[in-house]
C-alpha positions as CSV (number, residue, x, y, z in Angstrom):
1,X,0.0,0.0,0.0
2,X,2.2,2.8,-1.3
3,X,-0.3,5.5,-0.2
4,X,0.1,4.4,3.4
5,X,3.9,4.1,3.4
6,X,4.5,7.3,5.4
7,X,2.0,6.1,8.1
8,X,3.6,2.7,8.2
9,X,7.0,4.2,8.6
10,X,5.8,6.5,11.4
11,X,4.2,3.6,13.2
12,X,7.3,1.5,13.0
13,X,9.4,4.3,14.4
14,X,6.8,5.0,17.1
15,X,6.9,1.3,18.0
16,X,10.5,1.7,19.3
17,X,9.4,4.6,21.5
18,X,6.4,2.7,22.7
19,X,8.6,-0.2,23.6
20,X,10.9,2.0,25.6
21,X,8.0,3.6,27.4
22,X,6.4,0.3,28.2
23,X,9.7,-1.1,29.4
24,X,10.1,1.8,31.7
25,X,6.5,1.4,33.0
26,X,7.1,-2.3,33.8
27,X,10.5,-1.4,35.5
28,X,8.9,1.2,37.8
29,X,5.7,-0.6,38.6
30,X,7.2,-3.0,41.3
31,X,8.4,0.1,43.2
32,X,5.2,2.0,42.7
33,X,7.0,4.8,40.9
34,X,5.1,7.1,38.6
35,X,5.7,6.6,34.9
36,X,5.2,10.4,34.4
37,X,8.1,11.4,36.6
38,X,10.8,11.8,37.8
39,X,13.1,11.6,34.9
40,X,14.9,8.4,34.2
41,X,18.2,7.7,36.1
42,X,20.8,5.1,36.1
43,X,20.0,2.5,38.8
44,X,23.7,2.1,39.6
45,X,25.1,5.7,39.9
46,X,21.9,7.7,40.1
47,X,22.9,10.0,37.2
48,X,20.1,11.4,35.1
49,X,19.9,10.0,31.7
50,X,20.1,12.8,29.1
51,X,17.7,13.1,26.2
52,X,20.4,12.1,23.7
53,X,20.9,8.8,25.6
54,X,17.2,7.9,25.4
55,X,16.7,7.6,21.7
56,X,15.1,4.1,21.3
57,X,17.4,1.4,19.9
58,X,20.0,3.8,18.6
59,X,21.2,5.0,22.0
60,X,21.6,1.5,23.3
61,X,23.7,0.5,20.3
62,X,25.8,3.7,20.4
63,X,26.6,3.3,24.1
64,X,27.2,-0.4,23.7
65,X,24.4,-1.1,26.2
66,X,26.2,0.7,29.0
67,X,25.5,3.8,31.2
68,X,27.5,6.8,29.9
69,X,28.4,7.9,33.4
70,X,29.4,4.7,35.2
71,X,29.7,2.1,32.5
72,X,27.4,-0.3,34.2
73,X,25.5,-2.5,31.7
74,X,21.9,-1.6,30.9
75,X,19.6,-4.6,31.0
76,X,19.2,-6.1,27.6
77,X,15.5,-6.5,28.1
78,X,15.1,-2.8,27.6
79,X,16.7,-3.0,24.2
80,X,14.7,-6.1,23.3
81,X,11.4,-4.4,24.2
82,X,12.2,-1.5,22.0
83,X,12.9,-3.9,19.1
84,X,9.7,-5.8,19.9
85,X,7.7,-2.6,19.8
86,X,8.9,-2.1,16.2
87,X,8.3,-5.7,15.3
88,X,4.7,-5.5,16.5
89,X,4.2,-2.3,14.4
90,X,5.6,-4.2,11.4
91,X,3.0,-7.0,12.0
92,X,0.2,-4.5,12.2
93,X,1.3,-2.9,9.0
94,X,1.6,-6.3,7.3
95,X,-1.9,-7.4,8.1
96,X,-3.6,-4.0,7.8
97,X,-6.7,-3.8,5.6
98,X,-7.0,0.0,5.9
99,X,-5.0,2.9,7.4
100,X,-7.3,3.0,10.5
101,X,-7.0,-0.8,10.8
102,X,-3.2,-0.3,10.7
103,X,-3.2,2.2,13.6
104,X,-5.7,0.2,15.7
105,X,-3.7,-3.0,15.2
106,X,-0.5,-1.4,16.3
107,X,-2.1,0.2,19.3
108,X,-3.8,-3.1,20.2
109,X,-0.5,-5.1,20.1
110,X,1.4,-2.4,22.0
111,X,-1.1,-2.3,24.8
112,X,-1.1,-6.1,25.0
113,X,2.7,-6.1,25.1
114,X,2.7,-3.5,28.0
115,X,0.3,-5.7,29.9
116,X,2.5,-8.7,29.4
117,X,5.5,-6.8,30.7
118,X,3.7,-5.3,33.7
119,X,2.2,-8.6,34.8
120,X,5.5,-10.5,34.5
121,X,7.3,-7.7,36.4
122,X,4.9,-7.1,39.3
123,X,1.8,-9.3,38.9
124,X,-0.2,-6.2,38.1
125,X,-2.3,-5.1,35.2
126,X,-2.5,-1.3,35.4
127,X,-5.8,0.5,34.7
128,X,-3.7,2.8,32.5
129,X,-3.3,-0.1,30.1
130,X,-6.5,-2.1,30.5
131,X,-8.8,1.0,30.0
132,X,-7.2,2.0,26.7
133,X,-7.3,-1.7,25.6
134,X,-11.1,-1.6,26.2
135,X,-11.5,1.6,24.3
136,X,-9.3,0.4,21.4
137,X,-11.3,-2.8,21.3
138,X,-14.6,-0.8,21.0
139,X,-13.1,1.2,18.1
140,X,-11.9,-2.0,16.5
141,X,-15.4,-3.4,16.6
142,X,-16.8,-0.1,15.1
143,X,-14.2,-0.3,12.3
144,X,-14.9,-3.9,11.5
145,X,-17.6,-4.3,8.8
146,X,-18.9,-7.6,10.3
147,X,-19.1,-6.5,13.9
148,X,-20.8,-3.7,15.8
149,X,-20.6,-1.9,19.2
150,X,-23.4,-4.0,20.7
151,X,-21.5,-7.2,20.0
152,X,-18.3,-5.7,21.4
153,X,-20.2,-4.8,24.7
154,X,-21.6,-8.3,24.9
155,X,-18.1,-9.7,24.4
156,X,-16.7,-7.4,27.1
157,X,-19.5,-8.3,29.5
158,X,-19.1,-12.0,29.1
159,X,-15.3,-11.9,29.2
160,X,-15.3,-9.8,32.4
161,X,-18.2,-11.7,33.9
162,X,-16.7,-15.1,33.4
163,X,-13.5,-14.1,35.1
164,X,-15.2,-12.3,37.9
165,X,-17.2,-15.5,38.6
166,X,-13.9,-17.4,38.6
167,X,-12.4,-14.9,41.0
168,X,-15.3,-15.1,43.4
169,X,-15.5,-18.9,43.2
170,X,-11.8,-19.3,43.9
171,X,-12.0,-17.0,46.9
172,X,-15.0,-18.9,48.3
173,X,-13.3,-22.3,47.8
174,X,-9.8,-21.4,48.9
175,X,-10.4,-18.5,51.3
176,X,-7.9,-16.2,49.5
177,X,-7.5,-14.4,46.2
178,X,-6.4,-16.4,43.2
179,X,-7.3,-14.0,40.4
180,X,-6.9,-10.2,40.4
181,X,-9.4,-7.6,39.2
182,X,-6.8,-6.7,36.6
183,X,-7.5,-10.0,34.9
184,X,-11.2,-9.2,34.9
185,X,-10.6,-5.8,33.3
186,X,-8.2,-7.3,30.8
187,X,-10.9,-9.8,29.7
188,X,-13.3,-6.9,29.2
189,X,-10.9,-5.3,26.7
190,X,-10.2,-8.6,25.0
191,X,-13.9,-9.4,24.7
192,X,-14.5,-6.0,23.2
193,X,-11.7,-6.2,20.7
194,X,-12.1,-9.8,19.6
195,X,-15.7,-10.6,20.3
196,X,-17.4,-13.3,22.4
197,X,-16.6,-16.1,20.0
198,X,-12.9,-15.6,20.4
199,X,-12.9,-15.8,24.2
200,X,-12.6,-19.6,24.4
201,X,-9.7,-19.6,22.0
202,X,-7.9,-16.9,24.0
203,X,-8.4,-18.7,27.3
204,X,-7.3,-22.1,25.9
205,X,-4.3,-20.6,24.2
206,X,-3.3,-18.7,27.4
207,X,-3.6,-21.9,29.4
208,X,-1.5,-23.8,26.9
209,X,1.2,-21.1,27.0
210,X,1.2,-21.0,30.8
211,X,1.5,-24.7,31.1
212,X,4.2,-24.9,28.5
213,X,6.2,-22.2,30.1
214,X,5.9,-23.8,33.6
215,X,7.0,-27.1,32.1
216,X,10.0,-25.5,30.4
217,X,11.0,-23.7,33.6
218,X,10.7,-26.8,35.6
219,X,13.0,-28.7,33.2
220,X,15.4,-25.8,33.2
221,X,15.6,-25.7,36.9
222,X,15.7,-29.4,37.3
223,X,13.2,-29.5,40.0
224,X,9.4,-29.2,40.5
225,X,8.2,-26.2,42.5
226,X,6.9,-26.9,46.0
227,X,3.5,-25.6,47.1
228,X,1.3,-23.2,45.1
229,X,3.0,-21.6,42.1
230,X,2.2,-17.9,41.4
231,X,1.5,-17.5,37.6
232,X,1.1,-14.1,35.9
233,X,-1.9,-15.5,33.9
234,X,-2.8,-12.0,32.7
235,X,0.5,-12.0,30.7
236,X,-0.5,-15.2,29.0
237,X,-4.1,-13.9,28.3
238,X,-2.6,-10.7,26.7
239,X,-0.2,-12.8,24.6
240,X,-3.0,-15.1,23.5
241,X,-5.2,-12.2,22.6
242,X,-2.4,-10.9,20.3
243,X,-2.0,-14.3,18.7
244,X,-5.8,-14.8,18.2
245,X,-6.1,-11.4,16.6
246,X,-3.2,-11.9,14.3
247,X,-3.9,-15.5,13.2
248,X,-6.8,-15.1,10.8
249,X,-5.3,-11.9,9.4
250,X,-2.0,-13.7,8.6
């Protein structure tokens, strides 16, 4: 689509910036630090990171993955997340059926990536990501010629309602929380974006990913975990939602 080439190029560049922003959000979340401020600092020496050293992807490569002030290595996951943000934009461009579909697809995948990062980092799904996911899902339903807003609301209600029932049922049976409200809000966004018919596929894919990951980790560690194992299931739900959205388009 030559006419949309400038938009595609812009989204791919924006993907690197989104990856950097989401990586910073996940990094600050366990310490309850605001993503708005203060400015980023080196975790080792405390020196402020200048604007020239915060250019996504390029700054990491230019500095060799090290802090300019103290030379301590910057975690590679920050660089990988920036690259992943660009890769998701490329996927959105590749499967896009219209300019609006391209923008919505990129935003959908970025939000899901942010939720994966935050849940893995702190077992939390921030409202600042689940709320935009729901709104994006509603616009996706409006943009889709075979769906409508009523169907999106039904999908959101059933997705959130099913997981709210699971949350209440687990607490009644076990006497403690087993599923957070963030997962309930996440399912509202997924139901709005993908529709009610996609919810079983998302849930089953997430369960498969979670079990496969747990099995690989157990083999890697060479031992089985004792007691209850905490699983960031929201991360797997978000990843599954991205896969289920992409699969028919690819």
